[in-house]
DOMARMAR-759605 format. One record per residue (C-alpha): x, y, z; residue in three letters; residue number from 1. Coordinates in steps of 0.25 Angstrom, whole numbers. Example, Ala and Ser with C-alpha at 12.3 -4.5 7.8 and 13.67 -1.06 7.14 Angstrom:
// residues 2
{site {49, -18, 31}, ALA, 1}
{site {55, -4, 29}, SER, 2}
This chain:
// residues 192
{site {137, -103, -30}, UNK, 1}
{site {134, -118, -32}, UNK, 2}
{site {129, -118, -18}, UNK, 3}
{site {119, -107, -21}, UNK, 4}
{site {114, -114, -33}, UNK, 5}
{site {112, -127, -25}, UNK, 6}
{site {104, -119, -14}, UNK, 7}
{site {95, -113, -25}, UNK, 8}
{site {93, -126, -32}, UNK, 9}
{site {89, -132, -18}, UNK, 10}
{site {79, -121, -15}, UNK, 11}
{site {72, -122, -29}, UNK, 12}
{site {72, -137, -28}, UNK, 13}
{site {66, -136, -14}, UNK, 14}
{site {55, -126, -18}, UNK, 15}
{site {51, -135, -30}, UNK, 16}
{site {51, -147, -21}, UNK, 17}
{site {42, -141, -10}, UNK, 18}
{site {32, -136, -20}, UNK, 19}
{site {32, -149, -28}, UNK, 20}
{site {31, -157, -16}, UNK, 21}
{site {21, -149, -7}, UNK, 22}
{site {13, -141, -17}, UNK, 23}
{site {11, -148, -30}, UNK, 24}
{site {1, -159, -33}, UNK, 25}
{site {7, -173, -34}, UNK, 26}
{site {-6, -181, -38}, UNK, 27}
{site {-20, -179, -41}, UNK, 28}
{site {-31, -188, -35}, UNK, 29}
{site {-45, -190, -41}, UNK, 30}
{site {-56, -196, -33}, UNK, 31}
{site {-71, -195, -29}, UNK, 32}
{site {-78, -191, -16}, UNK, 33}
{site {-93, -194, -17}, UNK, 34}
{site {-98, -187, -29}, UNK, 35}
{site {-86, -179, -31}, UNK, 36}
{site {-73, -180, -40}, UNK, 37}
{site {-60, -175, -33}, UNK, 38}
{site {-48, -172, -40}, UNK, 39}
{site {-36, -167, -32}, UNK, 40}
{site {-21, -164, -33}, UNK, 41}
{site {-13, -168, -21}, UNK, 42}
{site {1, -164, -17}, UNK, 43}
{site {8, -176, -11}, UNK, 44}
{site {5, -172, 4}, UNK, 45}
{site {-10, -170, 3}, UNK, 46}
{site {-18, -181, 10}, UNK, 47}
{site {-31, -188, 8}, UNK, 48}
{site {-39, -177, 14}, UNK, 49}
{site {-33, -166, 6}, UNK, 50}
{site {-44, -165, -5}, UNK, 51}
{site {-55, -155, -3}, UNK, 52}
{site {-69, -159, -2}, UNK, 53}
{site {-74, -148, 6}, UNK, 54}
{site {-85, -145, -5}, UNK, 55}
{site {-90, -159, -4}, UNK, 56}
{site {-89, -163, 10}, UNK, 57}
{site {-85, -155, 23}, UNK, 58}
{site {-71, -150, 24}, UNK, 59}
{site {-68, -158, 37}, UNK, 60}
{site {-74, -171, 31}, UNK, 61}
{site {-63, -182, 30}, UNK, 62}
{site {-66, -190, 17}, UNK, 63}
{site {-60, -204, 17}, UNK, 64}
{site {-51, -206, 6}, UNK, 65}
{site {-50, -218, -3}, UNK, 66}
{site {-40, -221, -15}, UNK, 67}
{site {-45, -229, -27}, UNK, 68}
{site {-32, -238, -26}, UNK, 69}
{site {-21, -241, -17}, UNK, 70}
{site {-11, -238, -27}, UNK, 71}
{site {-16, -223, -27}, UNK, 72}
{site {-14, -223, -12}, UNK, 73}
{site {0, -228, -12}, UNK, 74}
{site {3, -219, -24}, UNK, 75}
{site {-1, -207, -15}, UNK, 76}
{site {6, -213, -3}, UNK, 77}
{site {19, -214, -12}, UNK, 78}
{site {17, -200, -17}, UNK, 79}
{site {15, -195, -3}, UNK, 80}
{site {28, -202, 2}, UNK, 81}
{site {36, -196, -10}, UNK, 82}
{site {30, -182, -7}, UNK, 83}
{site {33, -183, 8}, UNK, 84}
{site {48, -186, 5}, UNK, 85}
{site {49, -175, -5}, UNK, 86}
{site {42, -165, 4}, UNK, 87}
{site {51, -169, 16}, UNK, 88}
{site {63, -167, 7}, UNK, 89}
{site {59, -153, 1}, UNK, 90}
{site {54, -149, 15}, UNK, 91}
{site {67, -152, 21}, UNK, 92}
{site {74, -145, 10}, UNK, 93}
{site {66, -132, 12}, UNK, 94}
{site {69, -133, 27}, UNK, 95}
{site {84, -134, 24}, UNK, 96}
{site {83, -122, 15}, UNK, 97}
{site {75, -114, 25}, UNK, 98}
{site {86, -117, 36}, UNK, 99}
{site {97, -114, 26}, UNK, 100}
{site {91, -101, 23}, UNK, 101}
{site {88, -98, 38}, UNK, 102}
{site {103, -100, 41}, UNK, 103}
{site {107, -91, 30}, UNK, 104}
{site {98, -80, 35}, UNK, 105}
{site {103, -81, 49}, UNK, 106}
{site {118, -81, 45}, UNK, 107}
{site {114, -68, 37}, UNK, 108}
{site {110, -62, 50}, UNK, 109}
{site {95, -63, 49}, UNK, 110}
{site {89, -65, 63}, UNK, 111}
{site {85, -80, 66}, UNK, 112}
{site {71, -76, 70}, UNK, 113}
{site {69, -69, 57}, UNK, 114}
{site {75, -81, 49}, UNK, 115}
{site {65, -90, 57}, UNK, 116}
{site {53, -81, 53}, UNK, 117}
{site {57, -81, 38}, UNK, 118}
{site {59, -96, 38}, UNK, 119}
{site {45, -98, 45}, UNK, 120}
{site {39, -88, 35}, UNK, 121}
{site {45, -96, 23}, UNK, 122}
{site {40, -109, 28}, UNK, 123}
{site {26, -103, 30}, UNK, 124}
{site {26, -97, 16}, UNK, 125}
{site {31, -110, 10}, UNK, 126}
{site {20, -118, 17}, UNK, 127}
{site {9, -108, 13}, UNK, 128}
{site {14, -108, -2}, UNK, 129}
{site {15, -123, -2}, UNK, 130}
{site {1, -125, 4}, UNK, 131}
{site {-5, -115, -6}, UNK, 132}
{site {2, -122, -18}, UNK, 133}
{site {-3, -135, -13}, UNK, 134}
{site {-17, -130, -12}, UNK, 135}
{site {-17, -123, -25}, UNK, 136}
{site {-10, -135, -33}, UNK, 137}
{site {-17, -147, -26}, UNK, 138}
{site {-30, -142, -20}, UNK, 139}
{site {-42, -141, -20}, UNK, 140}
{site {-48, -154, -25}, UNK, 141}
{site {-57, -154, -37}, UNK, 142}
{site {-71, -159, -34}, UNK, 143}
{site {-81, -162, -45}, UNK, 144}
{site {-94, -169, -45}, UNK, 145}
{site {-93, -183, -49}, UNK, 146}
{site {-103, -189, -58}, UNK, 147}
{site {-106, -203, -52}, UNK, 148}
{site {-117, -212, -56}, UNK, 149}
{site {-116, -222, -45}, UNK, 150}
{site {-125, -223, -33}, UNK, 151}
{site {-123, -216, -20}, UNK, 152}
{site {-119, -229, -14}, UNK, 153}
{site {-108, -231, -24}, UNK, 154}
{site {-101, -218, -22}, UNK, 155}
{site {-91, -216, -11}, UNK, 156}
{site {-96, -204, -3}, UNK, 157}
{site {-88, -205, 9}, UNK, 158}
{site {-73, -206, 3}, UNK, 159}
{site {-64, -199, -7}, UNK, 160}
{site {-59, -209, -17}, UNK, 161}
{site {-46, -205, -24}, UNK, 162}
{site {-47, -213, -37}, UNK, 163}
{site {-36, -207, -46}, UNK, 164}
{site {-22, -202, -43}, UNK, 165}
{site {-14, -194, -53}, UNK, 166}
{site {1, -192, -49}, UNK, 167}
{site {7, -178, -53}, UNK, 168}
{site {22, -180, -55}, UNK, 169}
{site {26, -165, -56}, UNK, 170}
{site {27, -162, -41}, UNK, 171}
{site {34, -174, -36}, UNK, 172}
{site {44, -174, -48}, UNK, 173}
{site {47, -159, -45}, UNK, 174}
{site {48, -163, -30}, UNK, 175}
{site {58, -174, -33}, UNK, 176}
{site {66, -165, -43}, UNK, 177}
{site {67, -154, -32}, UNK, 178}
{site {72, -164, -23}, UNK, 179}
{site {83, -168, -33}, UNK, 180}
{site {86, -153, -35}, UNK, 181}
{site {88, -152, -20}, UNK, 182}
{site {97, -164, -20}, UNK, 183}
{site {105, -158, -31}, UNK, 184}
{site {106, -145, -24}, UNK, 185}
{site {111, -151, -11}, UNK, 186}
{site {121, -160, -19}, UNK, 187}
{site {127, -148, -26}, UNK, 188}
{site {128, -140, -13}, UNK, 189}
{site {135, -151, -6}, UNK, 190}
{site {144, -154, -17}, UNK, 191}
{site {149, -140, -19}, UNK, 192}
């Protein structure tokens, strides 16, 4: 009974960790491109080119990125490192759960090919759901015209300048709490 509760806690913590790490926004960037204001929420893994400027420039145009301060850039680098570690942990936990589930199904007499197809289907569905949630929660960029009384020579028209960074603590905290829940579940499964 205790082992079952440990597994259930591990499954729930992994589910929360995957969602909080890969789908929920971790920070907000505000910046300007030419005469446009840009506000965007980012999950930790979205890179510099993740913003959507298709309505302002061509979709395949690579806009050079600038940060207002070096501190902003290092904060984002640290956020990315934390997210990468948590993402790797939660991904490994999900893989372990899938392997355990596959072993149980094979021991129950289900053909290996069917189990492999079921696991592949689960992975595909999970990837689609996570991608969809990331799109819904962190995209698209909000573009609004910027009123600027400077001359054209004073406006950066060839680069995106991220000037403001707001960190969202909820998703990283949930991801860390999920990791702690997984560790508690593992410890209680081993101690039993």
